[in-house]
N, C-alpha and C positions, 0 to 999 in steps of 0.2 A: 831440256833439264830444269829449266825456271820453274813451269807451274807443276813439276812433278818431286824429284829430288829436293827442293825447298821445301815440299809442302811437308815432306818426312820430316825435316829438321824442325818445323814449326811443332809440331804433334808430340816430340821427343823430349818428357819433362826433364830428361837429366842435361838438356842442353839449354835451360831456361837460362835467360840472362844474356844468350849469343847474340851477337850482331852480324847479319846476313848481309855480304855485301854482294851487290849484283853488278855485272860489268858485260856490257855488249856495245859494240861499235855503232848498231842502229838504236838511237834514242827513243823511237816512237815505239818499237818492240819491248824496249826496256822498261817504258813506262807501263807498259800494259801488264806485264809479270809483276813490277813492283805493287802496283793497283791491286793486283789480284791478291797477292799475298798479305798486303797490309787490309784488305777486306776480310779474309780468313783470319787475321788476328784478332779483328774488332768482332767479328761476330762467334768467337770460340774462345775469345780470352787466353791466347796464346801469350806466354812472356817472352817476346823476341821482339828484335828491333831490325827493320829493313832499311839499308842504304842502296842506293844505285848511282852509278856513275858510268862515263864514257870513257873516263880515263883509266887506263891500266895500271900506272904508278899508284894512283890514289886507292884503288880498289885492292891492290895488294900491298898496301902499307900496313904493318905491324898484324898480317894473317897469321893465323896458327894452323890453317888447313888451307887448300885451296883446290877448288876441282873445275876440269877444262872438260867442256863439251861444244866443241866448235865444228863449224861445216864451211872451210873456205872454199868459196866458189859454188856453194851450194848444190841443189838437184840438177843445175842445169849441167855443170861439169861431172857430176857424177854419172848422168846420164850418158853423156860423150865417153867417159871413161868405160862404159859397158857395152856402147853400141861400137864406138869406133871399130875395136878391134876385130870385129865381125867382119872387117874388110879381107882379114887374113885367115878366116875360118875360125876366130877364136870367141867362143860364146863364154860370158862369165854370169851365172845367175844372181849374183850380188855385185860383185865387180868394186868393194870397199877395201879386200884386206889383203888379197894375194892378187896376183897376173898383173896383167897391164894397169887395170883399174886401183890395185893395190899400191903399184910402183907410184901413178901419179897422184893419188890422194895424199901417199907419203911425201911426197916433194913439195906439195901445197901446203899440209900441214907442220911440216918440222920447223920451219923458218918460224912460224908464227907461235908453236910450243916453246922453241927454244927461245923468244923473247920472254915470254911468260917466265921462263924457268931463271932465266939471266935478271928479270927485274924483281923476281922474288928474292935471289940470292943479295940485292941491294937494299931492300925494302922491307921484305917479309921479317917475322921475328926468327931468329936463329933458330935452325932446325925445321923450322916450316915444313910440312910435307904436300905434294902434289897428288891428289888423286885423280888420274887420267883416265876418261872415257871416251875418248875420241877415237875411231878408225883412222888408219889401221893399226891397231894396239900395239901390236909386238915392235916393229920399226920406229913409232914413234916414241915409246918406253925406252927403246934402246939408245935414240939419240940423245933423249932427256937424260939416261942415267950417267952419261958420259960427261956432264957439268961438274965440277970438281965438289964433292962433300954433299952432292943434292940427293934427294930421296925421292923417288916416284914409282908408285904404287897403280899399277894398270887393272880396270875393275870392269868387269864383262859379266852380263846377266846371261850367259849361255848356259852353266850349272842349272838355272831356274828352268830355261826352256827345256833342257833334258829333263827336268824332272816332272814337269807338266807333261811332255809327251810320253813317259813310261807310266804316271799313273793313270792318264786317258788311255793307254793299249791295255794296262792290266786292268782297268776297271774297278781301281781302288781310288779313296781319297788323296788328294795330292798332299796333303801332312803326313802321309804313311810312307813318301819316297824320298829318298836321301841318297844323293849322287857323291861320288870324289872323282875328277877328271883332271886328265893332265895331258899336256901336248902342246901345240901351237895353239894360241887365239883362235877360234872357230873350227878349229881341227882337234879335238882333243878325244880321247878314249875313257871309258869307264875302268876305273880301278877298283871301285868298289860299289856295290848298290844295295842299299838297305830297303825291305820293302816290308813295313810293319817290325818285327822283330827278329826278321830274317836278313842275313846278310850273304850276298853272291858277291865272290871275287869271279875273276877273268877265267878261273878255273872251272865254276859252278854258274855262271850266269846264262850257260847254254841251257839251262834246265827249264829255262822263262822264255826260249825261243821256240816257235816263231810268234809269240804274242808282242815281243817287242818292237817287231819290225813294221813300223808305220809306211814306210816307202820301200820300192825294191833296192835302192840305194844302199839303205842300212842293213838288208839282208845281204847283199852281194860283198859289202866291206867286212862283215862279221865272216862271212864265207872265205874273203881273200886273207885277212890278217888276223882273225880269231879273237878279233875285240869289238865291243859295241861302240860306235861312235856317237859322239855327242851333238847336239844343237839341232836345228832344223836343215834337215837334209842339204838345202841350197848353199849352205856354207861349206861344209867338207868336201862337197864334189869338186869345189875349185882348186882344193889343193892336192888331189890325186891324179896319177895317170890312168888314161883309157877310159875316163866315163864320157867327158863334154865332147864325145867326137859327133859325126854324119851318121855314123853306123848304130849310134844311141839316138838319135834323133837330137842332138846337143844336150841332153839331159832328160828329154821327156821319157824316155824309155825307162829311167830311175824315179820317174816321181816328180822331177824338177822341172820348174818353166826355166827357159833360156835366157829370161830376163827378171830382175827383180820388179817386183808388183808395184813397188813405190817410187820406182821412174819408167815403167811402162808409158811411153808416148800416148798410148791410145786411152790412158786412165788420166789424165789430165794432171794438173799439180797438186800434189798431197800437201802442201804446206797450205792451202786454204783452208782446211778442215780445223787443223789445228788452231789457228788464228782466230776463225770463227766460232769455236768454242769458247776460246778466252775472251773474246768481245760478248758473246753472248751470255757468259757468267757474270761479268762486270755490268751488264745492263738488265739484269733481271731484280724485281723487286724483291722476290723471295729470296730469303737466306739461303746461301750456296750448301746443300746437301751434305752430310758428312756421312763417308762410307767407313764403317768399322773394319771390314775385312782388306788385308792387302794384296788383293788378287787380281786387281787391274793396274792399269798403267797412269796413274794419276787423274787428271781432269776428264770427265766424261759427262754423260746424260742420262738422266733417270726414263724409265717409260713413259713419264708425262712430258718429258722433252725439257727439265729442268736442268741445271747444272749439279754435279756434284762431284765429291773429289775426297781424298783420305789417302792415309798410307801406301806408297806403292808397293812394288814386291822387291824393290832394293833395300840393301841392310847396311847403308853407308852412315847413315846416323849413328847407328849401332855400332860400327867399326870406329868412329870418330869416340864415340864416349869410352869404348874400350882402351883405345890407344891413349887418352886422356888420363885415365884411371890406373892404365898398364894391367889391365884386366886379360885374362886368358880368352882368345878369340880364336874361330875358326871361319877362313874365307879362301875363295877361291882369288888369286892375284896372279897378274903378270908380272914377271920380275926375271933378273939373269937367272939362268939354269944354277949356275954355282956347282955344278955336281949332283943337282936334286935327279935329273932322270942321266940313267947310267947309258953312256954312249952318244949322249948329245954335249956339244961343245961347251964350254962354263961361260963363255961370255955370251951365247945367243938367249934372246928374251924367250920365255916361254910361260905357258899358263899352269899353275900348280895350286893344289889342296893344300894351303898354307896355313899355319898356326901361329898365333903370338902369345907368347909365353912373357907377361912381366914386361910388356910392350915391345919384346924383340921378336923379329921375324924368325921362327925356325922353318926350314925347307924340310919337305920329306923326302926319305930315299925310295926311288921309283926304279924298279927294274921289269920293263916290260919284255913278256913272254916272247914276243915276234920280233927279230932282228930287222925284218925288211921293213916293219913299221916303224921302229927305230931311225934306222938309215931315211925315211920320209920325213920323220919329224927333224931330223938334223938337217937334211937338205933344204926343208922350208926356212929353219933358222939360220942357214946359211944365206938364202937368198935375202931375206929381210936385214940379216946384218948387214950385209953389202948395200942395200938401199939406203940403211942408216948412215954409213961410212960416206957413201956417196954424196948425200944431202950436207953432210959436215965439211967434205972436203969439195963439193964442186967436180966430180970427178965424172964424166959421162962414160967413161970405159967400165968403172965399176956398175954403174945401173946396167950396161948391156950385159955383163957378166951376170949380174944378178937374174935378170930376166932370162936370159939363156939356159938358167937353170930351173925355171919355172915349169912345173906341169902342162900347163896348156901351150906354152910357146915350144914350136915345133924345131926351132933352130936358132943360130947366132945371128943369121942374117936378118930374118924375122924380128929376131930381138932389135936388131940395130935399127931397123926402118921403125919399130912402135917408139924407140926413144927418141929417135930425131923427129919424127911426125908430130907424136902428141905433145912432147915439150914445147915444140913451135906452136902449137894451135894454144897452148896454155901458158906461154911464154911470160904475158902479165901478171900471172898469180905465184910464179915461181922466185921471188926473192923475199 
């Protein structure tokens, strides 16, 4: 997040005069990001101030907005989360949101994020909002929302990924595509699709098939449930039963590899690339090139090998401006359902196409045409809500019950073994 979303804050003129406070437990990495952002300020004349600290309370003191993007245990444990369950025949092409991997990631991250939330309640400005970017989104936001009087919004760019996929499949400019999605984070379905001046609903979107199907998975989900599933296929395939099985080569038959590229042991450590780009940008004598379009992911390289950056595809800076000025704003958010999706329990955390009117969140009224699909969304919400409750109460039985309801876990016996064995391996990170 450091050299990407903070760059968005720098370039937004409506945030001029703001102080950006960076916080990391790793002082060396923190220093790299701070120096990078300060260089952008000098070279581009941005009117922002950068402060950095390794002290959480100092970072959160008098904050108006707080963003969290953390990784407890890093890629090493993400890799373990994804690979160890293969002992029981469970394959997770991502392993950071649902299934055994999502459970363990929640167990590692909820204590850290609750510490952030409770510290905000003590030292941040009254009504300060937490913008939460860490996975697994829904159980983390669920746990945080149970802090009294606390506001947390989960933000994910899955809607943007979906728009990019659709634009590519239809051969139209990215700017001509807009979607509205709802469901569980990383398991969302298209409620409306705008292509240019034409709007498609779940009833009419079939007019664009099969051109929308970039993978066999997307085609099969549409065939089974009658709705277009969003995100890159490696995410929703983990949520639905009957896809990640030996019969289908644990995902390959659906166009999905059984393990995430980011943590594939054969591809080395991905963190080296991000750090190398940051160090290269700081060491070059030429000014860091500024990219006007927001289609890339922050810091990158030009064709000549020089560093370039610019506004990312995120809209968090615009969201903050809208909240500050109580402007109307549309954004996909992860929040408690509270009746938005008919048939899904009100307390379950879900992803919604939400509107802010005069600074107040307005949830849409959503009725999915397929009742079986609603049951799947509710089942996932139940699983993730139990995980959040288990983290708050330290109840192992709730974890076993949660994992027993997962689409990838065959029975309660396997769920119990996974909870016991994975928690034992990661015990140093679960407090």
